N, C-alpha and C positions, 0 to 999 in steps of 0.2 A: 363275777363273784364266785365263791365256792358253792358248788351244787351238792345236793344230797346230804346236806348237814341240817340237822333239826332246827338249830337256832337261826342260821342264815335263810333257810327256806321260809320259816315263820316270819322273819323280818321283811322278806320280800312280799309275802302274801298279805300280811297284816298292816304293813306300813308303806313300803315303796310303791307297790302296784296301785293301791287305793289312792295314794297321793298323786301319782301321775294321772290316773283316770279323772280325778277331781279337777285337774287342770287341762283336761281334754288333750292329753298327750298319750300317744300309743306306746306302751312299753314292749320291748322285744327282748325276751330272754331265750337264748339260743337252744337250750335243752327242752323248751316248750314250744318250739316252732317245728312244724312238719316240713321236712325237706329230704332230698335224696342226694345231697352234695357232700363233698369232703368237709368235715366239721370246721377245720381251720379256715378253708376258703370261705365258708358261709359266715363265719365270725367277721372276717375282714370285709366281706361284702356288706354286712349289716352296719358295721362301723362306718363305712364310707357313705352309707345312705342316711345315717343318723344325724339329727340336729344337734344332739349333745349326748354324753355318756355318763353313766353312774358306775363308778368302780369301787366295789367293797373290798377292802384289803384284809378282811378277816381270814385268818389261817395262812396269810402270806403266800398265796398261790402264785408261782412264777408266771403262769399264763395271764393272770389278771394284771400283773405289772407290765407285761409285754403289750397286752391289748390296750391298757390305759395309755401307755406311751405312744402307741400307734395312733390312737384316737386323738391324743393331744396335739398331734401335728396339724390338724385341720379344724377340730371342734372343741368346745369347752368340755372339761371333765370334772364332775363333782365326785369327791372322794368321801367314803364313809368307812367305818369299821367298828367292831365291837369295842366297847370302852376300855376293856382291860388290856388292849393292844398298844396303849400309848406309853407304857413303861415296860422295859425288859424284865424278864423273870429269871431268877437264878437257875431254875431247873429246865429252862427252855434251850436245850443244847443246840438245836438246829434253827432257832429263830423263827419258828412257825407261829408264834403268838405275839408278834410285835410288828409295828410299822417299820419298814427298813429305811436306812439312812437317806436314800435318794428322794423319799416322799415325806420325810418327817416335817419339812417346812410348809407343807400344804395345809390349807385350812380344812381339816378333816372333820366331818360330823360324826360324833360317836353315838352309839346306840347300846341299849341294854335289853335283856330279855324282859318281857312283860312291861316294857315302858314304850310301847309302840306309838302311842298318841303323841308323846313329847317329841320323839324322833321325827315322826311324820310332819309335825308342825315346823320343826327346824328345817327339814328337807324341803318342804313347800316354799318356805321363805327364800332358801338358796336357789331353788329352781326358778322362781319368779325373777330373781335378779339376773340369772344366767340367760333366760329366754327373752328378757325385755328387748335387747338389741336384735335378736332373731325375729321377734314379732314386728319390730319397726321395719326391718329389712323386707319381711314378707309383705307388709302393708305398702311399702314403697314399690315393690315389684308388681303388686296388684294395680296400683295407680298407674304405673308405667305401662302395663299391659292394656289397661283401659284406654290410655292416651294413644297407644299404637293402633288399637282397633278403630278409634274415632278418626285418626289421621288417615289411615289407609282406606277408609270408606269414602273419603272426600274425592271429588274430581281433581284432576291434575292442576287446574287453574287455581282452585281453592287451596290445594297443598302449597302451591307457590306463594300465595298470599299469607298463609300461616308462617312460612319460613321467613318471608320478608318482614313481617311484624315482629317475629322473634329476634331477628338480627338487629332491627332498629331499637327494640327495647333493651337488648343487652348492651349495645353500644352506648346508649344513654346512661344505663346503670353504671357502666365502667368509666363514665366521666367524659366521654367524647361529645363534641358538638356535631350533631348528625344532620346531614342534608342529602337531598337528592341531586346528584350532579347533572348539570345541563348538557355538557359535551362528553364527559367521561363515560365509558361503556359500562361502568359498575352500576349496581342497583342502589347502594347506599355508600356514602363516605363519612368517615368520622375524623375529627381533628382534636388533638390536645396540644396546646402550646403554652409554654411558660418559661420566662427567663431565656436560657440558651437552648432549650429543648423543644423539639417539634415532632409530634407523632401523627402519623397518617394511617388510617385503615380504610381499605376499599373492600366492599363485600359484593360478591357476584353469585347469584342463584342460577345454576345451570339447568337448562331444560334438556340438554343433550351433552352427556359427559364423554364426547368423542375426543380423540387426540387432537383433531383439528381445532376444536373449540378451546381446549386447554392451551394449545400453542398460541392462539389468538390472544388469550388473556395474558400470557407471559409477554407477548410482544407489546400489547397495549401499555402495561404497567412498566415495562423496561424502558419505554419511550419517554417516561417522565410525567406521570399523572399528577405529580405534586405541583406542576405548573398551573393546575386548575385553582390553586389556593391563593387567594389574595392575602391571607394571613401569613403565608410563607414569605411572600414578597415583602410584606411590611416588616416581618421579623428580620429578614436579611438586610433591608434598607437601614435599619437601626443598628446593624452590626452587633447583634446580640445572639446570633445563631451559632451554636457549637455542635449540636448533634441533631441529625434527622433520621428517623426510622419510618419505614413503610411496611405495613402488613396487609397481605391480600388474603381474604377469606373466600374460599371457593366451596360453596354449599351445593350439594346434589343429593337427590333421592336415590340415584343410581350408585352402585359400588364402582369406584374408580381404581382399577388395578395399579399397584405401585409401578409396574413396568411401563404402563401407558403414561403415567405422570412423569416418570423419569425421562422418557423420550421427549415429551412436550417441554419440560423444563431443563433441557440439557445444559443450559448455561448456569444452572444453579447446583449447589451441592446439597446432599440430603443430611440433615442433622437427626441422627437416630434417637438421641435423647429427647429432643423437643418435638420430634415427629413432624418436621416441616422442611421445606426447601429454602436455602439461604443463598444470598448473593449480594452484590453491590452494584450501584449505578451512580451516574454522575450527572448533576445538573449544571449546565454551563452558566457561568455568572451572567453572561449577556441575557440569558432568559429571565433573570431575576431583577434586572435593572435596565435602564434605557440604553446604556452603552458601557464599554469597558473603561476602567479608570487607570489601568496599568497594563504592561506587557503580560504580567502574571495572569491577569483576568482573561486574556485571550487563550492562554494555554490550559489553565486549570479550571476546575469546577468544584461544586460542592458535592462531596462524596456522601452518599447515604446508604444505609443498610436496608435490604429488602428480604422479606420472608413470605413464603407462600404456604398457606395452611389449607389442607383439604379436609372438609367435614363431609363425608359421603355416607351413603346408606341411611339417610335421614328417614325415620319412620314415625317421629312424633316431635311436637314442639318442645315437650319436656326434656327429652334427651338432647335435642339440638341446643337448648339453652344451657344445659350442663356443660356440653362440649365447648360452646362459645365462651363461657366464663373461664374455662381452663385456658383456651387459646388467648383470650384478651389479657388474662393475668400474666401469661408468659410473655406477651407483647408489651407489658408495662402499662396495661390499660387501667390505670387508676388515676383519679384526678390529681394533677400537680397543683402546687400553690399558684393560683391564678393571680 
């Protein structure tokens, strides 16, 4: 805002500052802050720290327009100005007593001298609307931080149990039939099948995120874990199977460097958009039925798509569930018409 003007200073002291303090918000007005920095650098620093900004356009200060635009890149900006600035004046040769074109469409809150209570009331209502999502985000971050503290305090065996429970819960929520495989090396498997589609998810909770273990996982699932599924055999026997997809979820409390995963999954290409490794595998028809029925059956097989998803650095069940939902949604993990 314009500093050292009688009306704008009064508006700040009698309306803006009390309004902010009543909402437990700390106001920062740069000319009233003690510092030893370059003033322009200090303004930018405070804007980058702020949760939101109030820009008063009275007197059309160029610096206010610049700072409001800079703030608007990242945070909400509430615009105010003296009420007589909404219409141009014939004698205002330099345009110092009006809102300029680029901000005229903003929902600006006007104020008048000696009407501070009414302005403060309107400003308070606007601020509450602006900070509502900020407060929700802060609340979510507090919950997340508490979940992290609880999770990291658990012994490793209990951390593993929490991860396993979260995986099972999210698979069921996504519509998969969840089971504990008897022969497969995974911890949980999930199935969705309907009409000509078949989806398979295998989840593995790693205790050691070494390249050796990652390579073993790739080898296990490339060898055809879908053979574990009687549902797949039944679907194939009825000749209603057109597409098969397999997603592997690798969950680890350790961070898994991309380079390490790339070496272990060298047969797969990395999809940067989906953040997963992709490839194809082939199930021989003889594996799905008792014997071949034609020459083609001896040569060909059922091609299915494979994707390997890494969820690493797990530090709470809450964050894990959020990431699992994203991965399962990208995998098409929603109930099909059964």
